[in-house]
C-alpha positions as CSV (number, residue, x, y, z in Angstrom):
1,A,14.2,-11.5,5.1
2,A,10.8,-11.8,3.6
3,G,9.2,-9.0,5.7
4,A,12.0,-6.5,4.8
5,L,11.8,-3.4,2.6
6,R,15.1,-2.5,1.0
7,V,15.9,0.3,-1.4
8,L,19.0,-0.4,-3.5
9,D,21.2,1.9,-5.6
10,A,22.0,0.0,-8.8
11,R,25.4,1.7,-8.9
12,T,26.4,0.0,-5.5
13,A,24.3,-3.1,-5.4
14,S,26.5,-4.7,-2.8
15,R,24.4,-3.2,0.0
16,A,21.0,-1.6,0.5
17,M,20.9,2.2,0.8
18,L,17.7,2.1,3.0
19,T,16.5,-0.9,5.0
20,R,13.5,-1.6,7.2
21,A,13.8,-5.3,8.3
22,D,10.2,-5.6,9.6
23,A,8.2,-3.4,7.2
24,H,5.2,-5.7,7.7
25,G,6.2,-7.3,11.0
26,A,6.7,-11.0,10.5
27,A,4.5,-11.1,7.4
28,D,5.9,-11.2,3.9
29,V,6.0,-8.1,1.7
30,N,4.2,-9.1,-1.5
31,A,4.2,-6.0,-3.6
32,L,5.7,-2.5,-3.8
33,S,4.7,0.5,-5.8
34,W,6.7,3.7,-6.2
35,N,4.6,6.9,-6.5
36,R,5.4,8.5,-9.9
37,S,4.3,12.0,-8.8
38,V,5.9,12.1,-5.4
39,A,9.3,10.5,-5.6
40,Y,9.8,9.9,-1.9
41,L,6.6,7.9,-1.4
42,V,6.5,4.1,-1.6
43,A,3.5,1.8,-0.9
44,T,3.9,-1.8,0.2
45,A,1.4,-4.6,0.5
46,G,1.8,-7.6,2.8
47,D,0.6,-11.0,3.9
48,D,-0.8,-9.3,7.0
49,G,-3.6,-7.7,4.9
50,C,-2.1,-4.2,5.4
51,A,-1.0,-1.6,2.9
52,R,1.6,0.8,4.2
53,V,2.9,4.1,2.7
54,W,6.5,5.0,3.5
55,D,8.2,8.4,3.3
56,L,11.8,7.6,2.2
57,R,13.0,11.0,3.4
58,R,12.7,9.8,7.0
59,F,13.1,6.1,6.3
60,G,15.1,3.9,8.7
61,A,15.1,1.1,11.2
62,A,12.8,3.0,13.6
63,C,10.5,4.9,11.2
64,E,6.8,4.4,11.1
65,P,4.8,4.4,7.9
66,V,3.0,7.7,7.1
67,G,-0.1,5.7,6.2
68,R,-1.3,2.3,7.4
69,F,-4.4,0.7,5.9
70,D,-5.5,-2.5,7.7
71,Y,-9.1,-2.7,6.5
72,H,-8.3,-6.1,4.9
73,A,-6.4,-7.5,7.9
74,G,-6.7,-11.2,8.2
75,S,-6.4,-11.6,4.5
76,H,-3.4,-11.1,2.3
77,L,-2.6,-8.3,-0.1
78,A,-1.3,-9.5,-3.4
79,A,-0.8,-6.1,-5.1
80,V,-0.6,-2.4,-4.5
81,E,-0.5,0.3,-7.3
82,W,-0.3,4.1,-7.2
83,D,-2.7,5.9,-9.6
84,P,-0.4,7.5,-12.3
85,H,-2.8,10.5,-12.6
86,D,-3.4,11.2,-8.9
87,E,-0.5,11.4,-6.4
88,S,-2.8,10.5,-3.4
89,S,-4.7,7.5,-4.8
90,L,-3.8,3.9,-4.8
91,C,-5.5,0.5,-5.2
92,T,-4.9,-2.8,-3.4
93,C,-5.8,-6.4,-4.2
94,A,-6.8,-8.6,-1.3
95,G,-7.0,-12.3,-1.6
96,G,-8.0,-15.0,0.9
97,A,-11.2,-14.4,2.8
98,V,-11.8,-10.9,1.5
99,E,-11.2,-11.3,-2.3
100,A,-11.5,-7.6,-3.2
101,V,-9.9,-4.7,-5.1
102,S,-10.0,-1.5,-3.1
103,L,-9.4,2.1,-4.1
104,W,-7.9,4.4,-1.5
105,D,-7.5,8.2,-1.4
106,L,-4.8,9.3,1.0
107,S,-5.8,13.0,0.8
108,V,-9.0,12.3,2.7
109,E,-8.7,13.0,6.4
110,D,-10.9,11.8,9.2
111,D,-12.9,14.9,10.3
112,G,-14.5,13.2,13.2
113,Q,-18.0,13.3,11.7
114,D,-18.8,9.6,11.2
115,A,-20.9,9.9,8.1
116,G,-20.2,6.3,6.8
117,A,-20.0,2.9,8.5
118,P,-18.1,3.0,11.7
119,D,-15.6,0.3,10.7
120,V,-14.8,1.8,7.2
121,P,-11.8,4.2,7.1
122,P,-12.5,7.5,5.4
123,Q,-9.7,7.0,2.9
124,L,-11.5,3.9,1.4
125,L,-13.3,5.1,-1.7
126,F,-14.5,1.8,-3.3
127,V,-14.4,-1.9,-2.7
128,H,-15.1,-4.4,-5.6
129,Q,-15.8,-7.8,-4.1
130,G,-16.9,-11.2,-5.5
131,M,-13.8,-12.0,-7.5
132,D,-11.8,-15.2,-7.3
133,D,-8.5,-14.4,-5.6
134,P,-7.4,-11.2,-7.4
135,K,-3.7,-11.0,-8.0
136,E,-3.3,-7.6,-9.8
137,A,-5.0,-4.3,-10.6
138,K,-3.7,-1.6,-12.8
139,Y,-4.8,1.9,-13.7
140,H,-5.1,2.8,-17.4
141,P,-2.0,4.9,-18.2
142,Q,-3.9,7.4,-20.5
143,I,-7.3,7.6,-19.0
144,P,-7.5,9.4,-15.5
145,G,-10.0,8.4,-12.9
């Protein structure tokens, strides 16, 4: 199914080790990124405009994502990528009506003091807009930040 997230073991490819049939509801999963620093974290991006972070230690049919970022809902996310130098940072590429590359920091928590715009999640660090349907964003492998 297009909205499914499956983790396979190449040694036994006949069946998935872990499966979540509706990882993004009825929407397609367009991209996946494995966290290089925290082996049990996987981020997905979907046609629903949401990025989700999954903890594979508690993964299953009824599990919920440990992070859900729907700031670009109504658009579609074409890509998601973990920062290779920071275990809590990732970027997303949104196409459609939004057309933006966004940087996120999962280590930021909402402290209840609404210092920014009320509709902007505290984990959203930066949004670069004005591109024509971005498809991919990558971090430099040798230059942090």
